[in-house]
C-alpha positions as CSV (number, residue, x, y, z in Angstrom):
1,M,117.6,78.6,76.8
2,A,115.9,76.6,79.5
3,E,116.4,72.9,79.4
4,N,113.4,70.9,78.1
5,L,112.3,68.0,80.4
6,K,109.9,65.2,79.8
7,Y,107.0,65.2,82.2
8,N,104.1,62.7,82.7
9,L,101.2,64.1,84.8
10,K,99.6,60.7,85.2
11,D,102.8,59.3,86.8
12,E,103.1,62.3,89.1
13,L,99.5,62.0,90.2
14,L,99.8,58.2,90.8
15,E,102.9,58.9,92.9
16,A,101.1,61.6,94.9
17,D,98.2,59.2,95.5
18,K,100.6,56.5,96.8
19,N,102.3,58.9,99.2
20,L,99.3,60.8,100.4
21,T,96.7,58.0,100.8
22,G,95.5,58.0,104.4
23,S,97.6,61.1,105.2
24,L,95.9,63.7,107.4
25,S,98.1,66.4,105.7
26,L,95.5,66.4,102.9
27,L,93.3,68.6,105.1
28,G,96.2,71.1,105.3
29,M,95.9,74.1,107.6
30,T,92.1,73.5,108.0
31,M,93.1,70.9,110.6
32,L,93.6,73.8,113.0
33,T,89.8,73.9,113.1
34,Q,87.3,71.1,113.3
35,P,86.2,70.5,109.6
36,A,84.0,67.5,110.5
37,Y,81.9,69.7,112.9
38,N,82.1,73.1,111.2
39,N,79.9,74.9,108.7
40,S,81.3,74.7,105.2
41,M,81.2,78.4,104.6
42,R,83.0,79.0,107.9
43,S,85.7,76.5,106.8
44,V,86.1,78.5,103.5
45,M,86.4,81.7,105.5
46,F,88.9,80.1,107.8
47,T,91.2,79.0,105.0
48,S,90.9,82.4,103.2
49,H,92.0,84.3,106.3
50,L,94.4,81.8,107.8
51,K,97.6,83.5,106.9
52,Q,96.4,86.8,108.4
53,Y,96.4,85.6,112.0
54,T,99.2,86.8,114.2
55,N,101.8,84.5,115.8
56,L,101.7,84.8,119.5
57,T,105.1,85.1,121.4
58,K,103.9,82.6,124.0
59,P,101.1,80.4,122.6
60,D,99.6,77.5,124.5
61,F,99.3,73.9,123.4
62,P,95.5,73.5,123.0
63,G,93.7,72.1,125.9
64,F,91.3,70.4,123.5
65,F,93.8,68.5,121.3
66,T,92.8,66.9,118.0
67,N,96.3,66.0,116.7
68,G,95.6,68.2,113.7
69,E,97.8,70.9,115.4
70,N,100.9,68.7,115.3
71,V,100.2,67.6,111.7
72,V,100.2,71.2,110.7
73,G,103.3,71.9,112.8
74,E,105.1,69.0,111.2
75,H,104.6,70.4,107.7
76,S,105.4,74.0,108.6
77,S,108.5,75.8,107.4
78,G,108.9,77.4,110.8
79,Y,111.6,75.0,112.0
80,R,114.7,73.2,110.7
81,R,115.3,69.5,111.5
82,T,118.4,67.7,110.2
83,K,117.5,64.9,107.7
84,H,121.0,63.3,108.0
85,D,124.0,63.4,110.3
86,T,125.6,66.8,109.7
87,T,128.8,68.6,110.7
88,V,129.3,72.3,111.2
89,Y,131.9,73.5,108.8
90,R,132.0,77.3,109.6
91,K,130.1,79.9,111.4
92,V,130.2,83.5,110.0
93,A,128.5,86.1,112.2
94,K,127.3,89.5,110.9
95,F,128.8,92.3,113.0
96,G,130.5,89.7,115.1
97,D,133.5,92.0,115.5
98,I,131.5,94.9,117.0
99,I,128.7,93.3,119.0
100,D,128.9,90.6,121.7
101,T,125.9,88.5,120.6
102,P,125.1,88.8,116.9
103,F,121.5,88.4,115.8
104,Y,122.4,87.1,112.4
105,Y,125.0,84.6,111.1
106,M,125.5,82.0,108.4
107,M,126.3,78.5,109.4
108,F,128.0,76.4,106.7
109,V,127.3,72.7,107.3
110,Y,128.3,69.4,105.6
111,D,125.7,66.6,105.1
112,E,127.6,63.4,105.9
113,K,125.2,61.1,103.9
114,K,124.7,63.3,100.8
115,Q,128.3,64.5,101.0
116,E,127.1,68.0,100.3
117,Y,127.7,71.4,101.7
118,D,124.8,73.7,102.6
119,V,124.3,76.9,104.5
120,W,121.8,77.8,107.2
121,E,120.8,81.3,108.1
122,R,120.4,82.1,111.7
123,K,117.7,84.8,112.1
124,D,116.1,86.4,115.2
125,T,112.8,86.8,113.5
126,E,110.8,85.9,110.3
127,N,108.9,88.7,108.5
128,L,105.5,87.6,107.2
129,T,102.5,89.4,105.7
130,E,102.7,93.2,106.0
131,V,104.8,93.9,109.2
132,F,103.8,90.9,111.2
133,G,106.2,88.0,111.9
134,F,107.4,85.6,114.6
135,E,110.5,85.0,116.7
136,Y,112.7,82.0,116.5
137,N,114.0,79.8,119.4
138,N,117.7,79.6,118.5
139,D,118.9,77.9,121.7
140,V,120.3,74.8,119.9
141,I,121.9,76.4,116.9
142,D,123.5,79.1,119.1
143,E,125.3,76.3,121.1
144,L,126.9,74.9,117.9
145,N,130.5,75.7,116.9
146,E,132.8,74.7,114.0
147,G,133.5,71.0,113.9
148,D,130.4,70.1,116.0
149,F,128.5,67.0,115.0
150,I,124.7,67.3,114.7
151,P,122.8,63.9,114.8
152,K,120.0,63.1,112.3
153,G,116.7,64.4,113.5
154,T,118.0,67.4,115.6
155,V,115.8,70.5,115.6
156,V,118.4,73.2,115.2
157,Y,115.9,76.1,115.4
158,K,112.2,76.6,115.5
159,S,109.5,79.2,115.9
160,K,108.2,79.9,119.3
161,S,104.9,78.2,118.3
162,Y,106.6,74.9,119.3
163,D,107.2,73.7,122.9
164,D,110.2,71.6,124.0
165,S,108.5,68.4,122.6
166,M,107.7,70.1,119.2
167,N,104.0,70.3,120.0
168,Y,102.5,73.0,117.9
169,G,100.4,75.8,119.5
170,Y,98.9,78.9,117.8
171,G,96.5,80.4,120.4
172,K,95.7,80.6,124.1
173,N,93.6,78.4,126.4
174,V,91.1,81.0,127.7
175,T,88.1,80.7,130.0
176,M,85.1,82.6,128.5
177,M,81.5,83.2,129.2
178,Y,78.5,84.7,127.5
179,T,76.9,87.8,129.1
180,T,74.4,90.5,128.4
181,E,77.1,93.1,128.7
182,P,76.1,96.0,126.3
183,Y,79.7,96.6,125.3
184,T,79.8,93.1,123.7
185,S,77.2,93.9,121.1
186,E,78.0,93.4,117.4
187,D,80.5,90.6,118.0
188,A,82.7,92.6,120.4
189,C,84.1,91.1,123.6
190,V,85.6,92.3,126.8
191,V,88.9,90.7,127.9
192,S,90.9,90.9,131.1
193,E,94.1,92.9,131.3
194,S,96.1,89.7,132.0
195,L,94.8,88.1,128.8
196,A,95.6,91.2,126.7
197,K,99.2,91.1,128.0
198,S,99.6,87.4,127.4
199,M,98.6,87.7,123.7
200,D,101.7,89.5,122.5
201,S,102.7,89.3,118.9
202,I,105.7,90.6,117.0
203,E,105.8,93.5,114.6
204,I,108.8,93.8,112.3
205,N,109.6,97.1,110.4
206,T,112.5,98.1,108.2
207,V,113.3,101.8,108.1
208,S,115.1,102.9,104.9
209,I,117.2,106.1,105.3
210,G,118.7,107.6,102.1
211,I,121.7,109.8,102.8
212,N,122.7,112.0,99.9
213,Q,126.0,113.9,100.0
214,N,124.3,117.0,101.3
215,D,122.3,115.1,104.0
216,F,123.5,114.7,107.5
217,L,122.1,112.6,110.4
218,L,121.5,114.5,113.6
219,N,123.1,113.5,116.9
220,L,119.8,112.0,118.2
221,Y,121.2,109.3,120.5
222,G,124.6,110.7,121.2
223,T,126.2,112.9,123.9
224,K,128.4,116.0,123.9
225,D,131.4,113.7,123.4
226,T,129.9,111.0,121.2
227,Y,128.1,111.5,117.9
228,K,125.4,108.8,117.5
229,P,122.6,109.3,114.9
230,F,120.6,106.1,115.6
231,P,120.4,103.2,118.1
232,D,123.0,100.4,117.8
233,I,121.9,96.8,117.4
234,G,120.3,95.6,120.6
235,E,119.2,99.1,121.6
236,F,115.8,100.6,121.5
237,S,114.1,103.3,119.5
238,Y,111.2,105.1,121.3
239,G,109.9,107.2,118.4
240,E,112.4,108.7,116.0
241,V,114.8,106.1,114.8
242,A,116.9,108.8,113.1
243,V,116.5,112.4,111.7
244,K,118.4,113.8,108.8
245,R,119.0,117.4,107.9
246,T,119.8,118.8,104.4
247,L,122.7,121.3,104.2
248,F,121.8,124.7,102.8
249,T,124.8,127.0,102.5
250,N,122.9,130.1,103.7
251,Q,121.8,128.3,106.9
252,L,125.1,126.6,107.7
253,L,126.0,128.7,110.7
254,T,122.7,128.1,112.4
255,D,121.7,124.6,111.3
256,F,125.0,123.0,112.1
257,K,126.1,124.5,115.4
258,D,126.9,121.9,118.0
259,N,123.8,122.7,120.1
260,S,121.5,122.5,117.0
261,L,122.5,119.0,116.0
262,N,120.5,117.3,118.6
263,K,117.4,119.5,118.2
264,I,114.8,118.6,115.5
265,Q,113.6,121.4,113.3
266,D,110.5,121.6,111.2
267,S,112.4,121.2,107.9
268,D,114.2,118.0,109.1
269,I,113.1,114.5,107.9
270,S,112.3,112.1,110.8
271,F,112.0,108.3,110.6
272,Y,109.6,106.9,113.1
273,K,109.4,103.4,114.6
274,T,109.4,102.0,118.1
275,G,111.2,98.8,119.1
276,K,114.5,97.0,119.4
277,V,117.0,97.3,116.6
278,I,117.9,93.7,115.4
279,D,119.7,94.4,112.2
280,I,121.4,97.1,110.1
281,T,122.3,96.9,106.4
282,V,124.3,99.6,104.7
283,Y,124.3,100.0,100.9
284,C,127.1,102.2,99.6
285,N,127.4,103.7,96.2
286,N,130.2,106.1,97.2
287,P,133.6,104.4,97.9
288,N,135.0,107.7,99.1
289,V,132.5,108.4,101.9
290,E,134.2,111.0,104.1
291,D,135.1,109.7,107.6
292,N,133.7,112.4,109.8
293,P,131.5,112.4,113.0
294,F,128.3,112.5,110.9
295,N,129.3,109.3,109.1
296,A,131.3,107.5,111.8
297,Q,128.5,105.2,113.0
298,V,127.4,104.3,109.5
299,L,131.0,103.6,108.5
300,K,131.5,101.4,111.6
301,Y,128.7,99.1,110.4
302,L,129.7,99.4,106.7
303,H,133.3,98.2,107.5
304,S,132.1,95.4,109.7
305,Q,129.5,94.4,107.1
306,N,132.3,94.2,104.5
307,K,134.4,91.9,106.8
308,Y,131.3,89.7,107.1
309,Y,130.9,89.3,103.3
310,E,134.6,88.9,102.8
311,E,134.6,85.9,105.2
312,I,131.5,84.5,103.5
313,K,133.1,84.9,100.0
314,E,136.3,83.1,101.2
315,T,134.3,80.3,102.8
316,C,132.2,79.8,99.6
317,Q,135.4,79.7,97.5
318,E,136.9,77.1,99.8
319,I,133.8,74.9,99.4
320,M,133.7,75.4,95.6
321,K,137.4,74.4,95.4
322,S,136.9,71.3,97.6
323,G,135.5,69.2,94.8
324,K,132.5,68.3,97.0
325,K,128.9,69.0,96.1
326,Y,127.1,72.1,97.4
327,T,123.6,73.4,97.3
328,H,122.2,76.4,95.4
329,N,122.2,78.3,98.8
330,V,126.0,78.4,98.7
331,D,125.9,79.7,95.1
332,Y,123.4,82.4,96.0
333,L,125.3,83.5,99.1
334,Y,128.6,83.7,97.1
335,K,126.9,86.0,94.5
336,R,125.4,88.1,97.3
337,S,128.7,88.6,98.9
338,C,130.3,89.6,95.6
339,D,127.6,92.1,95.1
340,F,128.3,93.8,98.4
341,L,132.0,93.8,97.9
342,N,131.9,95.1,94.3
343,T,132.6,98.8,94.5
344,D,132.2,99.3,90.7
345,A,128.6,98.2,90.6
346,K,125.9,100.5,91.9
347,W,122.9,99.7,94.2
348,K,119.5,100.8,93.1
349,D,116.5,101.7,95.2
350,D,113.7,103.2,93.0
351,T,116.6,104.8,91.1
352,V,120.4,104.6,91.5
353,F,121.3,106.7,94.5
354,G,124.6,108.6,94.9
355,N,125.8,108.0,98.4
356,L,124.4,105.8,101.2
357,L,121.2,103.9,102.0
358,V,120.9,102.6,105.6
359,E,118.2,100.0,106.4
360,I,117.4,99.5,110.1
361,T,115.3,96.5,111.1
362,I,113.2,97.0,114.2
363,K,111.3,94.4,116.3
364,N,108.4,95.5,118.5
365,T,106.1,93.5,120.8
366,I,102.5,94.4,120.3
367,P,99.9,93.4,123.0
368,L,96.2,92.6,122.2
369,Q,94.6,95.9,121.1
370,I,91.1,97.3,120.4
371,G,90.1,96.5,116.9
372,Q,91.8,93.1,116.7
373,K,89.6,90.0,116.3
374,L,89.5,86.9,118.4
375,T,87.8,83.6,117.6
376,G,87.5,80.2,119.1
377,Q,89.0,77.0,117.7
378,E,86.0,76.4,115.4
379,Y,87.2,79.1,113.0
380,R,90.1,81.5,113.4
381,L,90.4,85.0,111.9
382,V,92.4,88.0,112.8
């Protein structure tokens, strides 16, 4: 049963009034526009659509600066700043044994003031609404190693919406003019090629590939000597990420000849996405997966993933036995590692599957395209 707690709304409101009186943060994200000079309905429209605008990979700090941008940036969750002096306890990289520069790792840290362990997740990107997201600048956290001291106030990672001085930008400084060009009727606009290329944003997709025991991935990215069904982490997909073929006994001799395993047939199932592979997760419900050329690449990532969660589990156990405090993040990560290492439990997608499920995360850079919306600083939609 949940614990009952006493709660006094009046005291909470008085405390909020004390903390927020005079604070510009009360305007929230509307500070990215100019509420004092804007039509009220436009402001309502702005706030309704605010979370739909795309995050540019190289935004500008606004040429017309109102300070609202930095207030919004300060209250954003797109960065991590240390609140107290902190020490790196351990760094556990995902696939650190098979790739030179891992995209994901867990950094266990110790807060010197609170005397408490926590864990930070280093990610390449953040997935937001639908398939849109943003990239992180991880230059600082990537330089940290076990035992390193991190002073209070250090920004260990941040979205690329921040410059070196933590100024927040979300658009581009663009020179524009009104014309009688017929192609600009009905709110349309004509942009230069250089502007279109400078307004890149990030699209993040996860491709889920279910592999039953009678399914086999084709040798789409391999050679005659190397069987490789999908791009490795850090490599690119230019259409089909992977293709699987179901085994039918009466077609075995034709469908599974060496020269047929890199040719897509009409009955095959293709998985399409274009971009750079930044993460792979393997869910296994069959502890006796056969080690053969069809499964070799999947098993390579599965074995490396198990090593990753074994190290996380051991690190969490060390922290739990230390007698020191630790956050719920450590608790959750310990449970997550146990789930991945438990061969008796079964993963479930829509239903429990019998063999393997491979999730491949792909990042793609999207330039400004026909159909997208642009607005000025007064109100911003997508």
